[in-house]
C-alpha positions in Angstrom: 1.4 74.0 66.3 1.4 75.9 63.0 -0.6 75.1 59.8 2.2 73.3 58.1 2.7 70.9 61.0 -1.1 70.3 61.3 -1.2 69.6 57.5 1.7 67.2 57.7 0.2 65.3 60.7 -3.1 65.0 58.8 -1.4 63.7 55.7 0.6 61.2 57.7 -2.6 60.0 59.6 -4.7 59.6 56.4 -2.0 58.1 54.2 -2.8 54.4 54.9 -6.6 54.8 55.2 -6.8 56.6 51.9 -4.6 53.9 50.3 -7.0 51.2 51.6 -9.9 53.2 50.3 -8.3 53.3 46.9 -7.9 49.5 47.0 -11.5 49.1 47.9 -12.4 51.5 45.1 -10.4 49.3 42.7 -12.5 46.2 43.6 -15.8 48.2 43.4 -14.8 49.6 40.0 -13.6 46.3 38.6 -16.3 43.9 39.7 -19.2 45.2 37.6 -16.9 45.4 34.6 -15.4 41.9 34.9 -18.8 40.3 35.7 -20.8 42.1 33.1 -23.5 41.2 32.0 -24.1 38.7 34.8 -23.5 41.2 37.6 -26.3 40.8 40.3 -28.2 44.0 40.8 -27.5 44.1 44.5 -23.7 43.8 43.8 -23.9 46.5 41.2 -25.7 48.8 43.6 -23.2 48.0 46.4 -20.3 48.8 44.1 -21.8 52.1 43.1 -22.3 53.0 46.7 -18.7 52.1 47.6 -17.5 54.2 44.6 -19.4 57.3 45.9 -18.3 56.7 49.5 -14.7 56.6 48.5 -15.2 59.7 46.3 -16.6 61.5 49.4 -13.6 60.4 51.5 -11.2 61.8 49.0 -13.2 65.0 48.7 -13.2 65.5 52.5 -9.5 64.8 52.5 -8.9 67.5 49.9 -11.1 70.1 51.6 -9.4 69.4 55.0 -5.9 69.8 53.5 -7.1 73.0 51.6 -8.4 74.5 54.9 -5.2 73.6 56.7 -3.0 75.0 54.1 -1.4 78.4 54.8 -1.4 79.4 51.1 -4.6 78.0 49.7 -4.2 79.3 46.1 -0.7 77.8 46.0 -2.2 74.5 47.4 -4.8 74.5 44.6 -2.2 75.0 41.9 0.1 72.3 43.4 -2.7 69.7 43.8 -4.7 70.6 40.7 -4.8 66.9 39.7 -6.6 65.9 42.9 -9.1 68.7 42.3 -9.9 67.6 38.7 -10.4 64.0 39.9 -12.8 65.1 42.5 -14.7 67.6 40.4 -15.1 65.5 37.2 -17.0 62.3 37.8 -15.8 60.9 34.5 -12.3 60.9 35.9 -13.2 58.8 38.9 -11.1 55.8 37.8 -8.0 58.1 38.1 -8.5 58.1 41.9 -6.8 54.7 41.7 -3.6 56.6 41.4 -4.0 57.1 45.2 -2.8 53.5 45.4 0.7 54.8 44.8 0.6 55.8 48.5 0.8 52.1 49.3 4.2 52.1 47.7 5.5 54.4 50.4 5.1 51.6 52.9 6.7 49.1 50.6 9.4 51.6 49.9 10.6 51.8 53.5 11.4 48.1 53.3 12.4 47.8 49.7 15.5 49.9 49.4 17.4 52.8 51.0 18.7 54.4 47.9 17.0 56.6 45.3 17.3 54.2 42.4 15.6 51.5 44.5 12.7 53.7 45.4 12.3 54.8 41.7 12.3 51.2 40.7 9.6 50.3 43.1 7.4 53.2 42.0 8.0 52.6 38.3 7.3 48.9 38.5 4.1 49.2 40.6 3.0 52.2 38.7 3.3 50.4 35.4 1.3 47.4 36.7 -1.4 49.6 38.2 -1.7 51.7 35.0 -2.0 48.6 32.9 -4.8 47.1 35.2 -6.7 50.4 35.3 -6.3 51.2 31.6 -7.5 47.7 30.7 -10.6 48.1 32.9 -11.4 51.5 31.6 -11.1 50.6 27.9 -13.1 47.4 28.4 -15.8 49.4 30.1 -15.8 51.8 27.2 -15.5 49.4 24.3 -17.7 46.5 25.4 -20.9 46.3 23.3 -19.7 49.0 20.9 -20.2 48.2 17.2 -17.0 47.4 15.5 -15.0 47.0 18.7 -12.6 44.1 19.0 -11.9 44.4 22.7 -14.5 42.1 24.2 -12.7 40.5 27.2 -10.4 41.6 29.9 -7.6 39.5 28.4 -8.0 41.5 25.1 -8.0 44.7 27.2 -4.8 43.8 29.1 -3.1 42.8 25.8 -4.0 46.2 24.3 -2.9 48.1 27.4 0.5 46.3 27.4 1.0 47.0 23.7 -0.1 50.6 24.0 2.0 51.4 27.1 5.2 49.9 25.5 4.4 51.9 22.3 4.5 48.6 20.3 1.1 49.0 18.8 0.5 45.7 17.0 -2.9 47.0 15.8 -4.7 43.7 16.3 -6.8 45.3 19.1 -7.7 49.0 19.2 -10.5 51.2 20.6 -13.2 52.6 18.3 -15.3 54.7 20.7 -14.5 58.2 21.7 -14.1 57.3 25.4 -11.9 54.4 24.5 -9.7 56.5 22.4 -9.5 59.1 25.1 -8.3 56.3 27.5 -5.8 55.3 24.8 -4.3 58.8 24.6 -3.9 58.9 28.4 -2.3 55.5 28.4 0.1 56.4 25.7 1.3 59.5 27.5 1.6 57.7 30.8 3.3 54.7 29.1 5.9 56.9 27.5 6.6 58.6 30.8 7.0 55.3 32.6 9.2 53.9 29.9 11.4 56.9 29.9 11.7 56.8 33.7 12.5 53.1 33.6 15.2 53.7 30.9 16.7 56.6 32.9 16.7 54.5 36.1 18.5 51.6 34.3 21.0 54.0 32.8 21.6 55.6 36.2 22.1 52.2 37.7 24.7 51.1 35.1 26.5 54.4 35.3 26.6 54.1 39.0 28.0 50.6 38.9 30.7 51.6 36.4 31.6 54.6 38.6 31.8 52.4 41.7 34.0 49.9 39.9 36.2 52.6 38.6 36.5 54.2 42.0 37.4 50.8 43.6 40.1 50.2 41.0 41.4 53.7 41.4 41.5 53.3 45.2 43.3 50.0 44.8 45.8 51.6 42.4 46.4 54.5 44.8 47.0 52.0 47.6 49.5 50.1 45.6 51.4 53.2 44.5 51.5 54.4 48.2 52.9 51.0 49.3 55.5 51.1 46.4 56.5 54.6 47.5 57.0 53.5 51.0 59.1 50.5 49.9 61.3 52.7 47.7 61.7 55.1 50.6 62.7 52.2 52.9 65.2 50.9 50.3 66.7 54.4 50.0 67.1 54.7 53.7 68.7 51.2 53.9 71.1 52.0 51.0 72.1 55.3 52.6 72.8 53.5 55.9 75.0 50.9 54.1 76.8 53.5 52.2 77.5 55.5 55.3 78.8 52.5 57.1 81.2 51.5 54.2 82.8 55.0 53.9 86.0 55.6 56.0 85.6 58.2 58.7 86.7 61.7 57.6 89.4 63.6 59.6 91.6 62.3 62.4 94.9 60.4 62.2 95.6 57.4 60.0 96.2 54.5 62.3 98.8 52.9 59.9 100.9 56.1 59.4 104.0 56.2 61.6 
């Protein structure tokens, strides 16, 4: 078994466990934020332990895949985002993007065409991004002087307005970390909105093309049937004409 096959088997075997680890990370990350300031110390410690354990799992997965890779430098360049998430503790919430692997299981049952798969990814990705962005900005803004994002409801409203580029301005981050989260959410929101628009356009164009193809096919069938009928009429007319004409040559039976 070569390195590529081993790597593929490893990724297949760890796909679901890492997705479950990402879900557990989501709860561990969200609980202290949503229950602040009434989070019991034991719960806060347990959530922190879970966060570091999941970090270790993703770090081990990255190292194993790196060692299994035939071209390690190319692997690092290809999976640079995974490396940044592992190396920089401040970007730990971005490991929630691993939840996208859960969509691969849903994808097998959702649709067999490309537009269906893109729709699943875009919808779930947008929902996940809004949830994570709201948690991150609430964690950054809560307790900051001048901040107007005090509850998770405020944070979700801000995340939705930011992702859709509406920007009402009624809620906005004031801290440096909160603004950094806002920039990331803006970029990701524009990307998701563009993908959704392109997917919808592709769907409409495909539907029109299929309808046009069906009409064209029906028209061709009608033309073919009409051509066959005309050919049959010509044959029948030729046969009647041949039967009505007197035979050429030979003696006239009335001549005497």
